[in-house]
C-alpha positions as CSV (number, residue, x, y, z in Angstrom):
1,X,-15.8,-7.2,19.3
2,X,-14.5,-10.5,20.6
3,X,-17.4,-11.8,20.8
4,X,-18.5,-11.2,17.1
5,X,-15.1,-12.5,16.0
6,X,-15.8,-15.9,17.7
7,X,-19.4,-15.9,16.6
8,X,-18.4,-15.0,12.9
9,X,-15.9,-18.0,13.3
10,X,-18.5,-20.4,14.5
11,X,-20.8,-19.6,12.0
12,X,-18.1,-20.1,9.2
13,X,-16.8,-23.4,10.3
14,X,-20.1,-25.0,10.2
15,X,-21.2,-24.0,6.5
16,X,-19.9,-27.0,5.1
17,X,-20.8,-25.7,1.6
18,X,-18.6,-22.3,2.5
19,X,-15.0,-24.3,3.7
20,X,-15.4,-27.3,0.6
21,X,-15.4,-23.7,-2.0
22,X,-13.0,-21.9,0.3
23,X,-10.7,-25.0,1.6
24,X,-10.7,-27.9,-0.8
25,X,-11.9,-26.5,-4.3
26,X,-8.7,-24.8,-4.5
27,X,-6.4,-27.7,-3.8
28,X,-8.4,-29.7,-6.4
29,X,-7.8,-27.5,-9.2
30,X,-4.1,-27.1,-8.4
31,X,-4.2,-30.6,-8.6
32,X,-6.1,-30.7,-12.3
33,X,-4.3,-28.0,-13.3
34,X,-0.6,-28.7,-12.6
35,X,-1.0,-32.5,-11.5
36,X,0.7,-33.7,-14.8
37,X,3.2,-31.3,-15.0
38,X,7.2,-31.5,-14.9
39,X,9.8,-29.6,-13.2
40,X,11.2,-28.5,-16.4
41,X,7.5,-27.1,-17.2
42,X,8.7,-23.1,-16.6
43,X,5.9,-20.5,-16.8
44,X,7.1,-17.7,-19.5
45,X,7.3,-14.2,-17.9
46,X,7.7,-15.3,-14.1
47,X,11.6,-15.4,-13.7
48,X,11.6,-19.1,-13.9
49,X,9.3,-20.5,-11.7
50,X,7.6,-24.0,-12.6
51,X,3.7,-24.8,-13.5
52,X,3.6,-26.4,-9.7
53,X,5.2,-23.6,-7.8
54,X,3.3,-20.7,-9.9
55,X,-0.3,-22.8,-9.3
56,X,0.6,-23.2,-5.9
57,X,0.6,-19.6,-5.0
58,X,-2.0,-18.7,-7.5
59,X,-4.6,-21.3,-5.7
60,X,-3.5,-20.6,-2.4
61,X,-4.4,-16.9,-3.4
62,X,-7.9,-17.9,-4.7
63,X,-8.4,-19.9,-2.1
64,X,-8.0,-16.8,0.4
65,X,-10.0,-14.6,-1.9
66,X,-12.6,-17.3,-1.6
67,X,-13.2,-17.2,2.1
68,X,-12.6,-13.6,2.5
69,X,-14.7,-12.4,-0.5
70,X,-17.4,-14.9,-0.8
71,X,-18.1,-15.2,3.1
72,X,-18.1,-11.5,3.9
73,X,-19.9,-10.1,0.8
74,X,-23.3,-12.4,1.2
75,X,-23.4,-13.0,4.8
76,X,-23.6,-9.2,5.3
77,X,-26.3,-8.7,2.3
78,X,-28.0,-11.6,4.1
79,X,-27.8,-10.0,7.9
80,X,-28.7,-6.3,6.5
81,X,-32.3,-8.0,5.3
82,X,-33.1,-10.0,8.1
83,X,-32.2,-7.2,10.7
84,X,-29.5,-8.5,12.4
85,X,-27.3,-5.3,11.8
86,X,-29.7,-3.1,12.7
87,X,-29.9,-5.2,16.2
88,X,-26.2,-5.0,16.4
89,X,-26.1,-1.2,16.4
90,X,-28.3,-1.4,19.5
91,X,-25.5,-2.6,21.5
92,X,-22.4,-1.0,22.6
93,X,-20.4,-2.2,19.3
94,X,-19.3,0.7,17.3
95,X,-19.8,0.7,13.5
96,X,-15.6,0.0,13.2
97,X,-15.9,-2.8,15.2
98,X,-18.3,-4.5,12.9
99,X,-16.4,-4.0,9.8
100,X,-13.0,-4.8,11.5
101,X,-14.9,-8.0,13.1
102,X,-15.9,-8.8,9.9
103,X,-12.7,-8.3,8.1
104,X,-10.6,-10.1,11.2
105,X,-13.0,-13.2,10.8
106,X,-12.5,-13.2,7.6
107,X,-8.7,-13.6,7.8
108,X,-8.7,-16.3,10.4
109,X,-10.8,-18.3,8.0
110,X,-8.6,-17.7,5.0
111,X,-5.8,-19.4,6.7
112,X,-6.9,-23.2,6.3
113,X,-7.4,-22.4,2.4
114,X,-3.4,-21.2,2.2
115,X,-2.0,-24.1,4.1
116,X,-4.0,-26.7,2.7
117,X,-2.4,-25.9,-1.0
118,X,0.6,-25.6,0.4
119,X,0.5,-29.1,2.0
120,X,-1.1,-30.4,-1.3
121,X,1.4,-29.1,-3.7
122,X,4.6,-30.2,-1.1
123,X,3.0,-34.0,-1.1
124,X,1.8,-34.7,-4.4
125,X,4.1,-32.3,-6.3
126,X,7.0,-32.1,-4.5
127,X,7.6,-28.8,-4.2
128,X,10.3,-27.3,-1.9
129,X,11.2,-24.3,-0.5
130,X,13.3,-22.8,2.2
131,X,11.8,-22.7,5.9
132,X,11.8,-19.2,6.1
133,X,10.1,-19.0,2.2
134,X,7.2,-21.2,3.8
135,X,6.7,-18.6,6.5
136,X,6.8,-15.8,4.4
137,X,4.7,-16.8,1.6
138,X,2.1,-18.1,4.4
139,X,2.3,-14.1,5.9
140,X,2.2,-12.5,2.5
141,X,-0.8,-14.4,1.1
142,X,-2.5,-14.4,4.5
143,X,-1.7,-10.2,5.4
144,X,-2.6,-9.7,1.5
145,X,-6.1,-11.6,1.9
146,X,-7.6,-8.4,4.0
147,X,-7.9,-6.2,1.2
148,X,-10.5,-8.2,-0.3
149,X,-12.0,-9.1,3.0
150,X,-12.7,-4.9,3.0
151,X,-14.2,-5.4,-1.0
152,X,-16.4,-8.2,0.4
153,X,-17.8,-6.2,3.3
154,X,-18.3,-3.0,0.8
155,X,-20.1,-5.3,-1.9
156,X,-22.5,-6.6,1.3
157,X,-23.3,-2.9,1.7
158,X,-23.4,-1.7,-1.9
159,X,-25.6,-5.3,-2.7
160,X,-29.5,-6.2,-1.7
161,X,-29.8,-9.7,-0.6
162,X,-30.9,-10.7,-4.3
163,X,-28.4,-9.1,-6.3
164,X,-25.5,-10.1,-3.8
165,X,-24.5,-13.2,-5.2
166,X,-24.2,-12.4,-8.9
167,X,-22.3,-9.0,-8.5
168,X,-20.2,-10.7,-5.9
169,X,-19.4,-13.9,-8.5
170,X,-18.7,-11.2,-11.5
171,X,-16.2,-9.7,-9.3
172,X,-14.8,-13.0,-7.8
173,X,-14.4,-14.8,-11.3
174,X,-13.4,-11.3,-13.0
175,X,-10.4,-10.5,-10.5
176,X,-9.2,-14.0,-10.3
177,X,-9.1,-14.8,-14.2
178,X,-8.0,-11.2,-15.5
179,X,-5.4,-11.0,-12.2
180,X,-4.0,-14.3,-13.1
181,X,-4.8,-16.5,-10.6
182,X,-6.1,-19.1,-13.1
183,X,-3.4,-18.6,-15.7
184,X,-0.3,-16.8,-16.5
185,X,-1.2,-13.0,-17.5
186,X,1.9,-13.7,-20.0
187,X,-0.9,-15.7,-22.0
188,X,-3.4,-12.3,-22.4
189,X,-2.8,-10.0,-25.8
190,X,-0.6,-7.1,-24.9
191,X,-3.7,-5.0,-24.2
192,X,-5.1,-7.1,-21.3
193,X,-1.8,-7.7,-19.7
194,X,-1.6,-3.7,-19.2
195,X,-4.7,-3.7,-17.8
196,X,-4.1,-6.9,-15.5
197,X,-0.8,-5.3,-14.3
198,X,-2.7,-2.6,-12.2
199,X,-5.6,-5.3,-10.6
200,X,-4.9,-6.0,-7.1
201,X,-5.2,-10.0,-7.4
202,X,-2.0,-9.6,-10.0
203,X,-0.3,-7.7,-7.1
204,X,-1.2,-10.3,-5.0
205,X,-0.2,-13.2,-6.5
206,X,2.9,-11.7,-7.5
207,X,3.6,-11.2,-3.5
208,X,4.3,-14.5,-3.5
209,X,5.7,-15.3,-6.3
210,X,8.5,-12.9,-5.6
211,X,9.4,-15.0,-2.6
212,X,9.0,-18.2,-4.1
213,X,12.1,-16.9,-6.2
214,X,14.0,-16.1,-3.0
215,X,13.3,-12.5,-3.5
216,X,11.4,-9.5,-1.7
217,X,8.1,-8.7,-3.0
218,X,8.4,-5.4,-5.0
219,X,7.3,-2.4,-3.5
220,X,5.3,-1.5,-6.7
221,X,3.0,-4.5,-5.9
222,X,3.1,-3.6,-2.1
223,X,1.8,-0.4,-2.6
224,X,-1.1,-1.7,-5.0
225,X,-2.3,-3.4,-2.2
226,X,-2.4,-1.1,0.5
227,X,-3.9,1.5,-2.0
228,X,-6.6,-1.0,-2.8
229,X,-7.0,-2.0,0.8
230,X,-7.6,2.1,2.0
231,X,-9.8,2.3,-1.0
232,X,-12.0,-1.0,-0.4
233,X,-11.8,-0.3,3.6
234,X,-13.0,3.4,3.0
235,X,-15.6,2.5,0.9
236,X,-16.8,-0.3,3.2
237,X,-16.7,2.4,6.0
238,X,-18.8,5.2,4.1
239,X,-21.5,2.4,2.9
240,X,-21.7,1.3,6.5
241,X,-22.2,5.0,8.1
242,X,-24.7,5.2,4.8
243,X,-26.8,2.8,5.5
244,X,-26.8,3.8,9.2
245,X,-28.2,6.9,8.6
246,X,-31.1,4.7,6.4
247,X,-32.3,2.6,9.3
């Protein structure tokens, strides 16, 4: 399994287009949205976070989401079509090893996405937190990305090579926008806010926002991320076994 993880990392790091959209693009969006903001620009309903701090967590989460969701889903669908997955089944690698390798390698690639946004926010918008908050923010957003890595694996097994990109893009942008990664959900109508607060991306961003305010993440948000992870991982494992029976 370790060899497969190394292979996945090398392939991801060689993909310049993937690296741009997962590492550079979120930082560019951060500067476009928060570039002209002032420290007095407080985001409504966040407990006192200004726009720069709010968007830093949102774009770091968005970058990690891009790395683990987009990378996993399309790559797995293409590997199934090309016969690579079938070849792996002939080795001693167990099915759970394949799923875990995909999830782990995606999580490693997501770390630069988070760090680059933090650096840009600190350098260009003078965002400042205590050392423990920076560490906790990095750990929470990184760990939370595993939920979407599992979702990427599931989509890769449920969609064909031709259909995987539109399905992934709809899921990707839908979760990002409705979950409040691009704009505060307080700007939504009440009925849409009620839906948004149950989405995994909303809970995901809320982990970092709580830490920015000096608090521990809310139990509800942690529980939602864990439940979604179990659902997505269980779905991925089921689809992998189903795909194995077809082969």
